[in-house]
Each structure stands twice: as structure tokens, then as C-alpha cells.
LUMROSE-769709 format. One record per residue (C-alpha): residue in one letter; residue number from 0; y, x, z. Coordinates in steps of 0.25 Angstrom, whole numbers, plus 2048, in hexadecimal, padded with zeros to 3 digits. Each point is the difference from the previous one (the first is absolute). Layout:
% residues N
   mimi   tidren     y     x     z
      A      NUM     Y     X     Z
...
% end
This chain:
% residues 196
   mimi   tidren     y     x     z
      M        0   248   720   937
      K        1   7FF   7F8   7F4
      S        2   802   80C   7F7
      N        3   7F5   808   808
      K        4   7F6   7F4   7FD
      V        5   804   800   7F1
      T        6   7FE   810   7FF
      L        7   7F3   7FF   807
      L        8   7FB   7F4   7F7
      I        9   805   808   7F3
      A       10   7F9   80D   806
      G       11   7F3   7F8   802
      L       12   800   7FA   7F2
      L       13   802   80E   7FA
      F       14   7F5   805   808
      F       15   7F7   7F5   7FC
      A       16   804   801   7F1
      T       17   7FE   80F   7FF
      T       18   7F2   7FF   807
      A       19   7FC   7F4   7F7
      Y       20   804   808   7F4
      S       21   7F9   80D   804
      K       22   7F3   7F8   801
      Q       23   801   7FB   7F2
      P       24   7F6   805   7F6
      P       25   805   80B   7F7
      V       26   806   7FB   7F3
      D       27   7FE   807   7F2
      E       28   80B   803   7F6
      A       29   7FE   7F3   7F9
      G       30   803   7F9   80D
      D       31   7F1   7FB   802
      Q       32   7F9   802   80D
      A       33   7F7   80C   800
      L       34   7F2   7FD   804
      P       35   7FB   808   80C
      T       36   7F8   80C   7FD
      A       37   7F4   805   807
      V       38   7F9   80D   800
      M       39   7F1   7FE   7FE
      P       40   7F7   80B   806
      C       41   7F6   806   7F6
      P       42   7F3   7F8   801
      N       43   7F7   80C   7FC
      P       44   808   80E   802
      V       45   7F8   80C   7FA
      H       46   803   80E   803
      I       47   7F9   80B   7F7
      T       48   801   80E   804
      E       49   7F9   80D   7FA
      S       50   801   80F   803
      R       51   7FB   80B   7F8
      K       52   800   80F   801
      D       53   7F3   805   7F9
      K       54   7FE   7F9   7F3
      A       55   809   7FA   7F5
      N       56   7FC   7F5   7F8
      P       57   80A   7FE   7F4
      V       58   7FE   7F4   7F7
      M       59   803   808   7F3
      G       60   805   7F4   7F9
      D       61   80C   7FF   809
      F       62   805   80E   7FC
      F       63   805   807   7F3
      K       64   7F9   808   7F6
      P       65   7FD   80B   7FE
      V       66   7FA   803   80E
      P       67   806   80D   806
      Q       68   7F9   80A   809
      L       69   7FE   7F8   80D
      S       70   7FD   804   80E
      G       71   7FA   7F8   80C
      Y       72   805   7FF   80E
      N       73   803   80D   806
      G       74   802   807   7F3
      V       75   805   80E   800
      T       76   803   803   7F2
      A       77   80E   7FE   7FA
      N       78   802   7F9   7F3
      H       79   7F5   7F6   803
      Q       80   804   7F1   801
      F       81   7FA   7F7   80B
      W       82   7FC   7F2   7FB
      D       83   7FA   7F5   809
      T       84   7FE   7F1   800
      F       85   7FE   7F6   80C
      T       86   7F8   7F3   7FC
      W       87   7FE   7F4   809
      K       88   7FA   7F2   800
      L       89   808   7F4   805
      P       90   7F8   7F4   807
      S       91   805   7F6   7F6
      K       92   808   7FE   7F3
      C       93   80B   7FA   808
      C       94   807   80C   807
      Q       95   80E   804   800
      F       96   804   80E   802
      I       97   80A   801   80C
      K       98   802   80F   803
      G       99   7FA   80E   800
      T      100   801   80F   800
      L      101   7FA   80C   7FA
      T      102   800   80C   808
      I      103   7FD   80E   7FC
      W      104   7FF   80D   807
      Y      105   803   80D   7F8
      T      106   804   80E   800
      P      107   806   809   7F5
      I      108   7F7   80A   7F9
      T      109   80C   808   7FB
      L      110   80E   802   804
      G      111   80A   7F6   7FC
      T      112   80D   805   7F9
      S      113   806   7F3   7FC
      N      114   7FD   7F2   7FA
      T      115   801   806   7F2
      S      116   7F8   80C   802
      G      117   7F2   802   7FB
      D      118   7FA   802   80E
      A      119   7FD   7F6   80C
      G      120   80F   7FC   800
      N      121   7FF   7F7   7F4
      D      122   7F3   7F9   805
      K      123   800   7F1   800
      L      124   7F7   7F5   804
      Y      125   7FE   7F5   7F6
      I      126   7FA   7F2   802
      Y      127   7F9   7FA   7F3
      N      128   7FA   7F2   7FE
      N      129   7F8   7FD   7F3
      G      130   805   80D   7F9
      T      131   80F   7FD   803
      Q      132   808   808   80A
      V      133   806   7F7   80A
      Y      134   806   80A   80A
      W      135   804   80E   802
      E      136   807   809   80A
      F      137   802   80F   803
      L      138   7F6   805   80B
      Y      139   80A   80B   804
      P      140   80E   7FB   7FF
      N      141   806   80C   808
      S      142   7FE   80D   7F9
      P      143   7FF   80C   801
      F      144   7F4   801   809
      P      145   7F4   80A   802
      A      146   7F2   7FE   7FD
      D      147   7FE   800   80F
      G      148   7F4   7F7   801
      A      149   808   7F6   809
      E      150   7FA   7F2   7FF
      R      151   809   7F5   7FB
      V      152   7FF   7F1   801
      K      153   805   7F6   7F6
      V      154   800   7F0   802
      I      155   802   7F8   7F3
      T      156   803   7F1   801
      I      157   7F7   7F9   7F7
      T      158   805   7F5   7F7
      P      159   7F8   7F4   7F9
      A      160   801   808   7F3
      M      161   7F9   80B   806
      V      162   7F3   7F8   804
      T      163   7FD   7F7   7F4
      N      164   7F1   7FF   7FE
      N      165   7FD   804   80E
      R      166   802   80F   7FE
      L      167   80B   80B   802
      S      168   7FF   80D   7F8
      F      169   809   80C   803
      I      170   802   80E   7FB
      V      171   805   80C   807
      Q      172   806   80B   7F8
      D      173   7FA   80D   7FE
      D      174   804   80B   80B
      T      175   7FD   7F7   80C
      S      176   7F4   7FF   808
      I      177   7FC   7F1   805
      K      178   7FA   801   80E
      G      179   7FE   7F1   801
      S      180   805   7F2   7FC
      K      181   7FF   7F2   805
      I      182   804   7F2   7FC
      D      183   804   7F4   809
      L      184   801   7F3   7F9
      Y      185   803   7F2   806
      Y      186   7FD   7F3   7F9
      C      187   800   7F1   803
      C      188   7F4   7F9   7FA
      L      189   7FC   7F2   7FF
      K      190   7F2   7FA   800
      G      191   7FB   7F4   7F9
      V      192   7F8   7FB   7F4
      D      193   80B   805   7F6
      C      194   801   80D   806
      N      195   7F2   805   800
% end
């Protein structure tokens, strides 16, 4: 009987010790107690979106020289590049870019033999900012393919380097017709005397 009481007492103490220990605040590598962290909601979330399918507005200073032959939306002539720039205004100077996407809808004008051929197979999308290329990728990673007029969609995740100066410029190479484009951008902005 006495050993049962001792066993229950030890079990109770172990339960109390592990419960008390598990409720202690976390400790960092130096052995100091870590301060609790709290996620603060954005005081002024901003969503910017714009779609285009008619008129391109390239900011020429963002792109290279000399300027090649260009096409607009829904171009039908091969060997003409597509250039466009989205520009936007933010409500204050104190805005932090959170996330965003650039979406393009496109069709090949010519067939695509491979990523090294001189047809649509080697066409790429480039993103430029202030005259510097900050991103590129192939439009057609799977070759060969026919010039079938099938519309494709590509969604590019935007990084902060792509949207400095509140604009995003992009190029689509020359054997592809751009049917439309859209940006979706999310910022967190602050308001106040120092931010206006």
C-alpha cells in the first residue's frame, strides 16, 4: 500500500514538472528567454491590379538599345518583339512590397522546333528594371510544337527587384503574339507625417 502511494506521488510530481516545464517561454541558443512575437496586421493593405489587351506603353529607358522591330498586343508578324511597362502610384512613401504576379496570355506565331531554334521554340520572357534585366524564362519549355494558335498562360511570381520605382517592364520575344497581360501587386503601407 505504501509503495502504491509513493508511485502515485512520483507520477504526480513528474506530471506537474513536465506540465510546468512545457509552459515555460522558449529559450534561445544563448540560454536567454525569447520575447514573445506577435504578428501585426497591415494597417493599410494596398492591392494594385491592371489588365491590358489593347495598347502597350513601354518606358523606353527600361529597355536596351537599339530598339528592334516591335509589335503590339495581338501581333501577327514573326520577328517582332513585344515590349510593355506597367507603372503605378502608391498612397505613401512608406510602402513595403509583399507579393505579386505578372500574368501573360500568348500564342505562337510560328512553330517551335527547340529552345535553340530560330522559331518560337526559343522565345523567352524577360523582365527589365531601369535598363537591367532582372529575370527571364522560356515561354515554351516543351518543344517541338505546332503554330496551332492555342492560347497559353504564364504566371510569373514578382520579386521586389522587379518593381523598384513602381514599374515593371517586360519583353516577349519575337515569334509570339501577346493576347493580354495583367499585374496583381500587394503592398503594406503606413500613413503619417513622415510618409506623405
